[in-house]
N, C-alpha and C positions, 0 to 999 in steps of 0.2 A: 579463596573461589575464582576456578575457569567456566564459563560458560560459551557454549558455541550454538549460536542463533542460525534458525536453516526461516530466513524472511521470505513469504512468499506472496506475490500477488495471488488474488482469488481468480478464478476461471471467468473467461468471458459470460458475460450478462447478455438480455436485451437492448437494456438501455447502451451498452457498449455496440452491438450490433448497429443500432438504428441512430447510434450517434446523439444520445441525451445525457446530461450532466445528471449524476446520480448523488453524492456529498452523502448527507445523511440519511437520503431518501433509500427506496432498493428497488430492485428489481429480478426477476428469475436470473438464474443460471440457463444459459442455453444446451442444449445439448451437446455442441461443441466444447462451451466450457465444462460441462462434468466429463467429457469424455478426457481433455487436456487435463483434469486434476486425476484420472484416474490411472493417464500416462505418466503422471510425476509419484504416485503412489509406486506402481510398478516398477517405475525406475529406481526409487530409493528402496526398494526392496531388493531389486537385482544387485544391488551395490552393497547388500546388510546394513544399511543405513537405520537406526531404529533410535525413536525419542524417549527421554526419560520423562518427557512432560509436554502440554500441547498448548498455546493460544490462539485467539481470533479477534477479530473485532464483534461488535456485538450485532453487526449486518448479517443478516442470513445468507447474504451472497457470500460473504468469508468463513461463516461457521459452517455452511453445506461445504466448500470446496474443502476448509479441514478434515470434517469429516470424512468425505471422498476419498483425500489423501490416505487417510490413517487406515482407513478399510482396505485398501488396496496395498498398503505396506504391509496391512500384518499386523496393527494394533488397531482394529475397532475397538476395544477395550480402554484405550488408555484416554482418560478421562480430557475431557476439553473446556480450559478455563475463557468466559470471553467477558475482555475488558472495552467498556467504553470510549478508554482512552484513546486505543487502536483505531477510532473509525476514519473515515477520509475526511477532507477538507469540507466544511460547511458552506453551500453555495448563497444560505437564505434563500431570498425570494428567485432566485435564478434557478433554484433545484428544478429539474426536470426541465430545462429550458434544451435545447437544439445546442450542442457544442457550438457551429459555426457563429450561431446567433449571438452568443455571449461573447464569440472573440469577433466579428465585426463593431460589438459595442462598448469594446474595451478600446480598439485603435482608434474608433472615433473620438471615445471620451480624453485619448491620449496625443490626438492630430496626428497621428500615424496615417501614410498612403492606403495601407492595406492589411491584410489579416496575415500575411506571409510577414511583412516587416514585424507587427506584433510579436508572431513567434517566436521569430528570430530575437529578437530585444527582450522576449519572456526569457527564452530558454539561456540565454547570458547575461543575465540580471548578476547585481552583486548582493541582491536580495529578494523576495518573496514576493514580485509585482502583481503576479495575478491575485495572488492572496489581500495586497493590500488597495489595489485597483476593485476588485469585485466589494470588498467589505465598504468602499468610498462611494461605489455606485448603488447597494443594494437598499433601495426603499423603507425593506422592511427593517433594517437594522440588526439582522440576524446573521449575515454573514461573517465569517470570521476572520479578523486579522492576522496580520505574519505571528505578532508575539500569540496570540492567543490558541493558532495552530499549532505551532511549533512546539510551544511551554507544552499543551497538551499532550503531543506525542512524546515530549519526554518523560514526559509522568508516566507515560503508557508501558515503555520500556524499562522505565526503574520500577515498575509494579511487577511487570515480566522475571526482575532480577530479582524481587524480593519475593516472589511464590514460587521460586526455582526451586526451593527446598531441598538443595543437595544435588539437583540435577547436573547433568554436562551437557546434554543435546536437548535442544527446545524448537519444538514448530512452533512458527507464528506466522498468521496469516492476515496480511492487512489489505491495502489498497493501491492504487500507483501515486499518487502525491502525496499520498502518507506516506510511503516507503520511498520515494525521494527526499521528501524532508527530515526522514529518519536519519538518511546516508549523510546527508548534507549538514546535519547536526553533529555529526563525527567527523568527518573531512568535507567542507561544503566544496572543494573540486573535485567531487569522486562521482557526480554525474549533474548533466544539465539540469533543469528546472523540464523536467519531461517521464513520461512515465515507463516503468520496464514493461517488460512483456505480461502479458496474463502467463501462470504459472510460471514464472521463473523463479530463480531461488538467488538471494545475496545472503551470504553469508559473513555473520561477526561472530566476534571473538570479545566478550566480556570478561576482564580480567585487571586484579588488582585495582577494583575500582574506575578502568577506563575501557571504553568501546575501542576496537578496531575493524576495521572494515577488509575480509580477506576477499570477497565477489561480489560482481555488481551483477544482476541480472543474469544470474546463468542460463541456458538451456539444456546443457548437456545431460542433466540428470532424467530428462523426459524418454522414457521409455519407446522403442521403435515403433 
């Protein structure tokens, strides 16, 4: 079995625009977000790239992005399978909070002088420091720790493989932190702890039971 996965981050949303955490919550795609998903679909069509199967997380922003891509790519009739294990990181009681407020809270809890220092520390950490810190700080006890988050995503990608049913090229639409975690699960050094761009493509290969990264965060597929 040889599968090529086009792993795409959803289009820009309202919460992306105003700087709020989404996680398991959701906000609608903006017009900019819908437009860039359409551009990606057109760019894939221009390159004659067609999919044998399509998956997304169960978040509406991911499912809508996938359907826009498929419509403009010429495969609007391709069924879309939604998998809960492909969802974004769960921020628990911090869901919907402003990004900068969470970063300030984390920096203070770790005794770091400012948010810039925290972000640099997080991006270059040897484990998922944000997930571990948010999980510890969440008074509701709902935020995922690193093991829960990365384990869930491993299960999600294994389910994509299981349901591929002889497919060779697959579209998967997920989320910023989720995609980073998927990539780091395969090759820890492939990307720092930061999100790829909206509607970017990271290409993966699954062959002989092993994952391989072919590209990270490509924007070259976007139609002009």
